[in-house]
N, C-alpha and C positions, 0 to 999 in steps of 0.2 A: 445435545442435539451433536448427533452424527455429521460430520462434515464441519465442524470446529474448527478453526485453524489456529495451528501453534502460536508459540509467541516467536518465531524467528520470521512465521510469515507476516503477521505485522509489523513486525520489527523491518524486511524484507519492502512491505509498502509501503509505508510513510519515508523512507532513505531515499526509492523510486519518485515518487511525489514531487521532495523536497527538491534531488538536483534539476529536475524536468521543469519545474514551477517554481524556483527560488521568490525572483521576482513577484510573482501571485502570492506567494506564501506569506512574505513580509505584508506585501498592498493590506492583507485581509484581514491577519491578527495582528498589527503591528503596523498603523498606519502614520505615526509619526514617526516610526525609521525611515519607513519606504522613502518617504518625503526629504529626507536628510541625504539618501544615497545617490551616489550617482550609478546608475544604473551604464552609460552608455561607454564608462570607463570598464566594463566587466567585473565580474568575481573569479574568485580563484576556490573550490574545494581545496582542505586540507585535513581530510581525513586520515591519509598516513601520519601526518606531522602529528595528531593529536590521537589516536592510537600509542604512538610513542611515548607519550603524557603522561598518559594515565595507564597502561599496559599492567600496572603491578596493584591499581587501585582494587580491583575485584575479581575474582575468580567466575561467575559467568554475568555478561553482561545483558540487561534487563529491558533494558530502551535506547533508541536511536539518539547519536548523538552527531550533533555535523558544526565542525569547525570552520567557516566563511571568510574570507580577506575579501572587505570591498573598500570602496573608495566614499569619501564623502562629498557632496557639490562645493563646498569651502574648498578643497583639495586635498585636506587632511584624508590620511592611511588609516583606516580603523580596521580592528579583528573581531567577529561577531561569533561566541558558541552559540549556535542554535541548538537547544538540549530539548528532542520532543520526546515522552514520558507516554510510552505506549504500555508499560507495564499494567494499567488501571488497577491500581492498590498502592493504599499506605506505605511507606518507604521511611523507615527509621534512619535517620542523618543525613536526609535529602540535600536540605538546607548545608549541612557541613558540607558533602560532597560538591555540591554545586560553588561552594566558596574556595574550595580548594582546588580545582580545575581553574576557576577562573585565577588564582594566584598561579597556576603551575605554569599556563598559558602567559600568563605576564612575564613570569620569570624568564619563560623560555625567548621571547620576540620582543619583551618591553616595549610593547605598545599598548594603550588600551584596550580592556577585554570588557564586552559587555555581552552577559549573560540572558538571554529570552528562550522562557517556560510555556508548553505547552502540555496541560494536564489529560489525559483522556478517560479517567477512571470517573466512577457515578457515586461519589462519596462527596456530600455536598459541603462536608464541614472541613474537608481536607483542602487547604489553600494554601501550601508551605510560600512565605514569601522574603524572608529574611534571617543571617544569621548573624547571629548579636552575642559577643563576648563586652560586661562590662563586672568589672570589680576595681576595686580598691583606686577608683578615678580613673582607669584603662577603660577605654569604650573603643569598640569595633564591631561595624555595624555594614552588611551587605544584604542589599535589597535588589531583588530585580523581579521584571515585570512578570505577572504568570497571567497565563490562558488558558480559561476551564470552559473545553467542551462542552458538556449538558449547559453552558449556561446561553447556548443557541439554539435552542430547541425550540422556544417561540420568536427567532427571529430569522428563519431559513423560508424561502420558496421558492421551488427553481423553477422560476419564472425570468426569461430575460437574461439569466446571469452570464456575465462571461469570464467569471475567476474560477477557476476551478475547483480552488478551497469552499466554495460555496456548495459545490455539488460534493466535496472529497466529508468536507464538516457533516452535511447532510448525512450522505451514507454510512458517517459512524454511528451518530445520532440513532439512524435505523434497526443497525447493528445491536444496541445496544437493547433497544425497544423488543425488538424480535427474537431477542436466544432463546426465549424458552416458546417460543410458538414458529413450527418450520411453516405452514401456512403463509402467516402476516409476512414472515421474511420473505418468503418464495414473491410473495404481490409487489411486497417493497422494493426487490431487486428487479425486477422488473419495469415497475413502476418508471425506478432510477436510470435503468441503461437505456430505457426506451426515448428517456429526457433527453439525453446525449443529444441525440439526433435534431429534436426541435429546438434546440438552443443552439444550434450550427457549428457547432462547433468542428475540428474538420477531421479525417481519418485518421492522424495521430494522436490526435487530445483524445478521443474516440476511446482509440485502443487503451492509450495508458490511465486513463478516467476508468475503462472497463476492467483493467488488470486489478487497481487497488480495491475499487466494488466485488472485484472477484474473490480476491487475497480476504475480506474481513465477512465477507458474509458467505461464509459457508452454507450449503444447503447437504439435505443427503440424499442417497444416488437418488431415488424415483423423482423427489423436487429438483435435483438437478437437472433431471432429463425432461421435464416440464417447462424449465425455464430454458433450457437450449430449445424445443422446440414451438414457444411463443417469439422468442429471440431471434429465429429464425424464419418464423413465417413475417416478422413483422418486416426485418430485413429486404425477402424476398420484393413485399408489399412496396416496400420504399425502392427498392432496386438498389441498396447499398449495401451488401452481403460483408460487411468488415468484420466484425466479430466472428462469423460463421468462417468466412473463407480461411483469417489467421489462424484458429484452431485446427482447422483441418492441416494449413501446411506446418503448421509447428507441433500435431502427431507425425506426419511424415514425417518431419526431418528429425524427430526426438529417437522414431522407428529406426530412420537407419543409420542414426548414430550408434543406437545401441544394438545394433546389426555387425557393425564394423568392431564391437569393442569384445562384441560376443561368441563363445563357438556356436556350429551347427545346431545343439540339444537348445543353447540358450536364446537363438535368436528362433527356432519355433515359439517358444515360449513367449517371446515378445511381441511377433506376429500376431500370437491368437488373444494374448491382452489387446494390444490395438485394435484387432475386430472388434474384443467384447465391445471395447469403450466410443466405438465409433455407432455401434450398433443401436447401444441401450442410451449412452449421455448423446448424441448427436442425429438420433435417430435416422440415420442413413440406413440406405440400401446396402444387399450384399455385392450389387452390381457397382453402386457406386463406392462401397468399402474395397470391392478388387480394382476399382480404376484410379483412386486414392494412394491407396499403398501399394499398386503395381506387382498387383497379387492375382493367381488364376481364382474362377470365381468358384470352380471347384474344391479349391481347397477354404474358402473363405466361408464357402455354406454348409462345409465339413464340420469346419469350428463351432459355430454353431448352433451347430445339428449335438455339436457334443456338453453344450453347456444349454441344450435343452432348450434355446432362444428361437429356432429355426424351422420351420416344418415347409417342405414343398419336393 
């Protein structure tokens, strides 16, 4: 399907929501862990330190790893290695890699390390849980908790949920379900985004969750245009133009940033691309585009005429 996101997009989406909603993440997927953590003492993400530890382990990183420093309610200090598998496929040696990461972190900090795993693939049978070595009386066993997102497909209803990972998990499942059906994906994406308003999320939460939904539920250009038309209309009815306003401001800032870096010819091309995006994806009229991008109305109309998009 055109509009499908690549691995980097999935990776970025998961990293952002985990950092924004770490406590909700732990509470939703690992409630036993959540009960023991003292979130009042704060948390600390140690991604740079983690990257140094494993930088020679693989040539291409295919998953999201988060190393987080937390405190227990008992006053003890713990380290959590939160590993999010976003590749969505079997990986040979997965259990060994997690054992190695766990030990390397311990070896560096001499602190207890807890490894938690989320699997986002569709294989019902793929559930790696243990790395084990047994020979000649020697035994080594490393077992880690595993959450499989497809196990949630019959548990979720977007009604009165206050945990953003209910929405995130639901969006992920709909992404899998609709990957070969653009119209069905369009309907699901619209339904999920609209639900954010009804669930009472703040403007900031709506924008954060929308970015994740948009990352994973890519649409072809024509369906993307329909999506933005529907959301624009919905936001106007509710007088809550959070998404449409943010996207327009983002386009405007992006264009200005590109203009600052480019030469005059490149600048003209950048202007044209932004004009076309606003006209096709946001369904904006030339007058509104000229106002948003601070351009002459005749210049905007000429660009659209050249692309055979506008006649007047």
